[in-house]
C-alpha positions in Angstrom: 5.4 -19.3 8.6 4.5 -16.5 6.0 6.9 -13.7 6.8 4.1 -11.1 6.6 1.8 -13.3 8.9 4.8 -13.3 11.2 5.3 -9.6 11.3 1.6 -9.1 12.1 1.9 -11.6 14.8 4.8 -9.8 16.3 3.1 -6.5 16.0 0.1 -8.0 17.8 2.3 -9.3 20.4 3.9 -5.9 21.0 0.6 -4.2 21.2 -0.6 -6.7 24.0 2.9 -6.6 25.8 3.0 -2.7 25.7 0.0 -2.4 28.2 2.1 -4.6 30.5 5.2 -2.5 30.2 3.4 0.8 30.7 2.0 -1.0 33.9 5.1 -2.4 35.4 7.8 -0.2 33.8 10.7 -1.6 31.5 12.9 -2.3 34.4 10.4 -4.5 36.3 9.4 -6.3 33.1 10.0 -9.9 32.7 9.7 -12.2 29.7 7.5 -14.4 31.7 5.1 -11.4 32.6 5.2 -10.1 28.9 4.4 -13.5 27.8 1.5 -13.9 30.3 0.2 -10.5 29.3 0.2 -11.5 25.4 -1.5 -14.8 26.4 1.2 -17.0 25.1 3.9 -19.2 26.7 7.6 -17.7 27.4 8.8 -20.3 24.8 6.5 -18.8 22.1 7.6 -15.4 23.0 11.3 -16.5 22.7 10.7 -17.3 19.1 10.2 -13.5 18.5 12.4 -12.1 21.2 15.5 -13.7 22.4 16.0 -11.4 25.5 14.3 -8.8 27.4 16.5 -6.3 25.8 15.4 -7.4 22.4 11.8 -7.0 23.5 12.4 -3.7 24.9 14.3 -2.4 21.8 11.3 -3.6 19.7 8.8 -1.9 21.8 10.7 1.4 21.7 11.3 1.3 18.0 7.7 0.6 17.3 6.8 3.5 19.5 9.2 5.7 17.8 7.8 5.1 14.4 4.1 5.6 15.7 5.1 8.8 17.5 7.2 10.4 14.7 4.3 10.0 12.3 1.7 11.6 14.8 4.3 14.3 15.8 5.1 15.4 12.1 1.2 15.5 11.4 0.7 17.7 14.5 3.5 20.2 13.5 2.4 20.4 10.2 -0.7 22.0 10.8 0.8 24.8 13.0 0.5 28.3 11.4 3.2 30.0 13.7 6.0 29.0 15.9 3.9 29.5 19.1 1.2 27.4 17.7 3.6 24.6 16.9 5.2 24.7 20.4 1.6 24.5 21.8 0.5 21.7 19.7 3.7 19.9 20.6 3.1 20.3 24.3 -0.3 18.9 23.8 1.1 16.1 21.9 3.5 15.3 24.5 0.9 15.4 27.4 -1.4 13.2 25.3 1.1 10.5 24.8 2.5 10.7 28.3 2.7 6.7 28.5 5.0 6.7 25.2 7.2 9.5 27.1 7.6 7.4 30.1 8.7 4.4 27.9 11.0 6.7 26.1 12.9 7.7 29.3 13.1 4.4 30.7 14.7 3.4 27.3 16.9 6.3 27.4 18.2 5.4 30.9 18.9 1.9 29.9 20.6 3.1 26.5 23.0 5.3 28.6 24.2 2.2 30.5 24.0 -0.3 27.7 24.8 1.1 24.4 25.4 -2.4 22.8 21.8 -3.4 23.1 20.4 0.1 22.9 22.6 1.6 20.1 19.9 1.9 17.5 17.8 3.8 20.3 20.7 6.4 21.0 21.0 6.7 17.2 17.4 7.8 16.9 17.3 10.2 19.9 17.6 13.1 17.6 15.1 11.9 15.0 12.9 14.4 16.2 15.4 17.3 15.7 15.0 17.5 11.9 11.2 17.4 12.3 11.2 20.3 14.5 13.9 22.2 12.8 11.9 22.2 9.6 8.7 22.9 11.2 10.4 26.1 12.9 11.8 27.2 9.9 8.5 27.1 8.1 7.0 29.0 10.9 9.4 31.8 10.6 12.5 30.8 12.9 15.6 32.0 11.1 17.1 28.9 9.6 20.7 29.8 10.9 19.3 29.5 14.4 16.7 26.7 13.8 19.0 23.8 14.9 20.1 25.2 18.0 16.5 26.6 18.9 15.1 23.1 18.0 17.9 21.4 20.3 16.9 23.9 23.1 13.1 23.4 22.5 13.4 19.6 22.6 15.5 19.8 25.9 12.8 21.9 27.5 10.0 19.6 26.5 11.8 16.5 27.4 12.8 17.9 30.8 9.3 19.0 31.6 7.8 15.7 30.3 10.1 13.7 32.5 9.2 15.9 35.5 5.5 15.2 34.6 6.1 11.4 34.0 7.8 11.3 37.6 5.4 13.5 39.6 2.1 13.7 37.6 2.0 17.4 38.7 0.3 18.6 35.6 -0.6 22.3 36.9 2.8 23.0 37.9 4.6 21.6 35.0 2.0 23.4 32.5 2.9 26.7 34.5 6.5 26.2 33.7 5.8 25.4 30.0 3.7 28.6 29.8 6.9 30.5 30.9 8.7 28.6 28.2 6.3 29.5 25.6 6.7 33.4 26.6 10.6 32.9 26.4 10.4 31.1 23.3 8.5 34.0 21.4 11.5 36.2 22.3 14.2 33.5 21.2 12.3 33.1 17.9 12.6 36.6 16.8 15.0 37.5 13.9 
C-alpha cells in the first residue's frame, strides 16, 4: 500500500475511533470496540495498532498536534495577558472532550511510562507556547516560565474538575477568581 494512503487511512480510523473513546473512556476502550466503531475487523485494526496502548498513544498524539495548533492560534490573537487567559479558558471549555482524553492518558502515563513516555515528554509542550504569549502580553520575561507553570496548573486543575463534575457555573466562578489573582501576579 502507498505510505501516504496508509497514513490517510490511519488518520480516518483515528477520527472514527475517537468518538468511541470519548463515549466509553480510554480505560474501558477495547480493540474490538474500537474496530467495530471504525467499521473494520479487529484483525484489520491490528495492521495499524498492535495493542490498545499503541492505539491510545496514537489518539493522544493526534489530539495534541491538533490542540497545540488551535491553542497557539487562540493565544496569538490576545492583546493583553487577561485576554489571553480568558481566551485560553474558552478554548479549554470548548475542547472539553480533548481535555478528558488528556487527563485519562496522563493517569495511564504516570503508571506506565514505557508505553506513554512520549506523552509524558509532551506534557510541557504547552508551557513554551504560553510563556512566549505571556511575554508578548507584558509579563516580565524573568517570571514568565514560573507564571506559565502556575497558570497551566490552575487551568488543568479546574478543567479536570469540570471534566469530572460538569459543574460549569462553579468552575467558571473559580476561574474568575483566578483571573483577578492573575492580574496581580502578572504585574511587573
